[in-house]
C-alpha positions in Angstrom: 41.9 88.8 88.0 43.9 91.7 86.7 45.4 92.9 90.0 44.9 92.4 93.7 42.2 95.1 93.7 40.5 94.4 90.4 38.3 91.5 89.3 36.8 90.5 86.0 33.5 88.7 85.5 32.9 86.9 82.1 29.5 86.1 80.6 29.1 84.0 77.5 25.8 83.6 75.5 23.6 85.3 73.0 21.9 88.7 72.9 18.8 89.4 70.8 17.9 93.0 70.0 14.5 93.8 68.5 12.1 96.7 67.9 8.4 96.7 67.3 6.0 99.0 65.5 4.6 100.0 68.9 7.9 101.7 69.7 8.9 99.0 72.3 12.5 97.9 72.0 13.8 94.8 73.8 17.2 93.4 74.4 17.1 89.7 75.6 20.1 87.9 76.9 20.5 84.1 77.1 23.6 83.5 79.2 25.0 80.0 79.3 28.4 80.6 80.8 28.3 82.9 83.9 29.6 83.1 87.5 26.0 82.7 88.6 25.1 79.7 86.4 22.9 79.9 83.3 20.2 82.6 83.2 18.2 84.8 80.9 17.1 88.4 81.3 15.6 91.3 79.3 16.0 95.0 79.1 12.9 96.8 77.7 12.5 100.4 76.7 9.0 101.6 76.0 7.9 104.1 73.3 7.9 106.7 76.1 11.5 106.0 76.9 10.9 104.1 80.2 13.7 101.6 80.8 12.8 98.4 82.6 15.1 95.5 83.7 13.6 92.1 84.0 15.9 89.9 86.0 15.4 86.3 87.3 17.1 86.8 90.7 18.1 89.6 93.0 21.8 88.7 92.4 21.5 89.2 88.7 19.5 92.4 89.2 22.1 93.9 91.5 24.9 93.2 88.9 22.9 94.6 86.0 21.8 97.7 88.0 25.5 98.4 88.8 26.4 98.1 85.1 23.5 99.7 83.3 20.9 102.4 83.8 17.2 101.7 84.3 14.1 103.6 85.5 12.6 100.4 87.0 13.9 97.0 88.0 11.7 93.9 88.3 12.8 90.6 89.7 10.4 87.9 88.4 10.3 84.4 87.0 12.0 84.5 83.6 12.0 81.6 81.2 13.7 81.4 77.8 13.2 78.3 75.7 15.3 77.5 72.6 13.1 76.1 69.8 14.1 75.2 66.3 13.1 78.6 64.8 14.5 80.7 67.6 13.4 81.6 71.2 10.3 81.7 73.3 10.5 84.1 76.2 8.0 83.9 79.0 7.8 86.2 82.1 5.0 88.0 83.9 5.9 91.2 82.2 7.1 90.0 78.8 6.0 87.4 76.3 8.1 87.2 73.2 8.5 84.8 70.3 11.6 85.3 68.1 12.5 83.7 64.8 16.1 83.7 63.7 17.3 83.8 60.1 20.6 83.5 58.2 24.0 84.6 59.4 24.7 88.3 58.6 27.7 89.5 56.6 29.2 90.7 59.9 28.5 87.3 61.4 30.4 85.6 58.6 33.4 87.9 59.1 33.4 87.3 62.9 33.4 83.5 62.3 36.8 83.9 60.5 38.5 85.2 63.7 40.0 82.5 65.9 37.8 82.0 69.0 40.6 82.6 71.5 41.3 86.0 69.8 37.6 87.0 69.2 36.6 86.4 72.9 39.4 88.6 74.4 39.0 92.2 75.7 42.1 93.1 73.7 40.3 92.2 70.5 37.4 94.5 71.5 39.8 97.4 71.5 40.7 96.6 67.9 37.1 96.2 66.8 35.5 99.2 68.6 36.5 101.8 65.9 35.2 99.5 63.2 31.9 98.9 65.0 31.4 102.6 65.4 31.6 103.1 61.7 29.7 100.1 60.5 26.9 99.9 63.1 25.5 103.2 64.5 25.3 103.1 68.3 27.2 99.8 68.7 30.4 99.9 70.8 32.6 97.0 71.9 34.2 98.6 74.9 33.4 101.4 77.3 32.8 102.6 80.8 29.8 101.0 82.6 28.1 102.2 85.8 30.2 102.7 89.0 33.3 103.3 86.9 33.4 99.7 85.9 34.7 98.8 82.4 33.1 96.5 80.0 33.9 94.7 76.7 31.6 93.1 74.2 33.4 90.4 72.2 31.0 89.2 69.4 31.8 85.9 67.6 28.7 85.4 65.4 25.5 87.2 64.4 22.2 86.1 62.7 19.2 88.1 61.5 16.0 88.1 63.4 13.3 87.7 60.8 10.2 87.5 63.1 9.0 88.8 66.4 5.7 88.9 68.2 4.8 89.5 71.8 3.5 91.7 74.6 5.1 93.9 77.2 2.8 94.8 80.1 -0.1 94.0 77.9 1.0 96.2 75.0 1.5 94.5 71.7 5.0 94.7 70.3 3.6 95.3 66.9 5.3 94.4 63.6 9.1 93.6 63.7 11.0 96.9 63.3 14.4 98.4 63.6 15.8 99.1 67.1 15.2 102.8 66.7 15.8 105.1 68.4 18.7 103.3 70.0 18.2 101.9 73.5 19.7 103.8 76.4 20.7 101.2 78.9 24.5 101.7 78.7 27.3 102.9 76.5 26.4 100.6 73.6 23.1 99.9 71.8 22.2 96.7 69.9 22.5 96.8 66.1 19.7 98.8 64.4 18.6 95.9 62.4 17.1 93.1 64.6 20.0 90.7 65.3 20.9 87.9 67.6 24.6 88.1 68.5 26.8 85.5 70.1 29.0 87.3 72.5 31.3 87.2 75.5 30.9 90.1 77.9 33.6 90.9 80.3 33.0 93.3 83.2 35.9 94.7 85.1 35.3 96.0 88.7 37.8 98.0 90.6 
């Protein structure tokens, strides 16, 4: 709580951003520390620019609809399994297998920051100008929907070296950059496919 009229919600987990040769781009979240308990979700943008939220519950969908912008919202069974090579995502709309690779140079730099500092909104204020220069489209703080404020505190990052799957029956295609950037909120995932360990803080007036 930041005041009697403002509250902050914190979500800890990992976000994977991938693109495919088909033009489909997906952002998958695996959230292990949340006010709602663990859950996974996905935001998908098609080659035509149609933005779809896949949420496991109405409660999660309501929060994400209030924070980001979508053309369509689907509440459906959503299962994410961690396997030795990465993630397996299974939902009625989305099937995705991801393979993770080595830690990125930015991930190595993030690991040098003490966890208590790296997870704080104040640190996001420091890192935002750096993120803007080093990673086109990436922001670590900004204004979300409904006038809410949001901070992305990254603490690690690994390359995604493989992806295959389907969205609404359309093949993702070969792993590609997340380009053009997704348009769900004020920040986009890194252009190169990456899985990022992150603490997201949402401030609601």
